[in-house]
N, C-alpha and C positions, 0 to 999 in steps of 0.2 A: 578492563579493556576500554581505551579511549577512542575518540572518532578516528584517528589516524590508524590505529591498530585495526579497526573494523574495515577501513579502506584497504588494508593490506591482507585481511583475512575474510572469512565468511562467518555467517551465523548459521549454525547446523542444528537441525532438528531430526526427528525420526522420519518425517515424510518429505521435508524440503530442505534445500540448502539455499541461503540467501547469499549470492555471490556479488561482490562489489562490481557494479555495472561498468563495462568498457565497450569500445567499438567492436571488439571481437565477438560480442553477443549479438550483433546486428542481424546476421543471417538467420540465426536460430529464433530471434524474436519476430523477424519478418514472417517466418513460418507459423509461429504460434499465434500471431494476431489474425491470421487467416482462418483459424479454427473458430468459426462463428462470425467471421467478417466483422470483427468488433468495431473497426473505425467507422462502420456505417450506422451505428447507433447514434442518432441525433443528440441524445442527451448525455453522451459521454465524451471525454477528450482522450481518445485513443488514436495513436498514429497509425496512418496507413503504411503498408510495407515500403513504399517508395520514400517515405519521409523518416524512416527509422534512424538512419544515421544522424540526421539533424536533431531528432528527438533526443538521442543519446548525448550528442554534443552539448545540447542546451542543459541536460541534467548534470553533465560533468562541469559545465561553467558555473552552475549554481553551487556545486560542491566547492569549487575553488573560492567562492565568496564566503563559505563557512555557513551557508544557509540550508544545506540538504546533505543526504547521504542516499545514493541510488543503488538499487539492487536488481539483478536478474533473478528470477526465481527458478530453481531447477528441482524437478520431481525426482526424489531419490529412488523411487521404485522403477521408473521408466528411464531415468537418466536424461530426460529431455528438458530443455528450457521451455517453461510454460507460461511465463508472464514477467511483469515488472512491478516493483513497488518502491516507495521512497519515503524517507524521513525529509520533511521539507518545512519551509517557513519556520526554521528553528530560530527562536529569539532567546539567545543564551542568557542575555541580561534579565529576562523575565522567567526563565527556566520553563519554557513551554515550546511545544512543537506540534506539527501536524503529521499524520501518516496519511499519504495520499498518492495520487498518480499511480493507482493500483489497477491492474487489469490482468485477467487470466484467460487462457485458451478455454473455450466453451466446455471442452471434454473434462476439465478439472474444476469447473465451478460447482459449488455445493458439495465439495469434498472436504477432506482434512486439510488440503493445501492452504485455503485462506485462513482457517482457524490457527494452524501452526505458524503461518507467516505473522499473524497478528500477535501471537503469544511471543514469538522471538523478538519482534520489534518492540512491543510494549515493555517486555522484560528489560531490553537493552535501554529504552527510554527512561523507565523509572528507576531501575537499579544500577545503571552505569552512568548514564547522563545526568541522573538525579533531577529530572523535571518535575514539576508540580501539576502539570496538565498536558494531556495529549488530545488534540482535536482531530475530528474527521469531518469532511465536508463532501456534499454531493448535491447533484441537481434535484430540485424538489420533485421532478417527475420520475426520477430513477428509483422506482420502488423496490427493485431487487437490491440495489445498493443500501437503501435506507433499512430494509429488513435485516440485511447482513450486519450492518452497524449496530443496530439494536440487539441483535443476537449476541454480540460481543460483550454487552453489558454497558455500553455508552448511553449517556442521557442527552436528550435534545436540548440545546441551549436557545435556539431560535432560528429564524429564516431571515437571510439577507435578501431583501426584495430588490429586483433590478440590479443584480450584483455584477453580471458580466454579460457582455455582448458576444455571442458565439460566432464561429466562422461562418455558419449559414445565416447570420443576421438575426437569429432569435435571441431573446433576452432571457438570461438564466436567473431564477431565484435559487439561492443556495441554502440548503439546510445545514446547520452547524450542530455537531454533537461533541461531547467531550467525556473523557475519563479523568478524574483527578486523583492525586496521590493517596488520599485517604480511602479511595475506592479500590485501589489496585489490588490489594490482597484478595478481596472477594472476587473480583473480575478474573484474576489469575486462576483461582480454584475453579471457576465456571468454565474457563477455556480449556483447562486440563480435563475436566469432566466431559466436555464436548468431544475432545479428542479420543477419550476412552470409548465413547459411544460409536464414533466413526470407525474405530479400530475393530469393535465387535460386530458392527453391522455388515 
């Protein structure tokens, strides 16, 4: 399955479906983002409900440039759209990309949703797009995100100091993590084991 086929289809797991993002997802995402008032967390870049259309349009514009693939996350059990995630900063000549712009409704955080989303995206990245490295980035103060990334099996590469100026005027230090191709087999086994634990608990 190549990038265009993914744009026309979905990545399907037992717990989630990653649907190619469209403007039709905007109303459902505007509801999902209100579960936890996610846009009010100062250390995250989550759109508020009023900006959801612009958020999606920007994601689709990046897709047109060949730099990303954006998805809406649907919970297979409830049938509801519960968040967003994206392959981004795709450097095809260097065979590396980032998985980011990820957010979930508070009610599905710390569930099988994130684990399976990452398993689907990492499988696609390493086994279909044939990348040699996948990055994850987050705010240095976003401890929840940092712990979640470490639980995936990613290694910290470093911290980009004074990396970005946020909308509220604060300056963000960004922590960079990665998984490389030689680590993927073990990471994949670990993610599958975590899913089994989630199913049984």
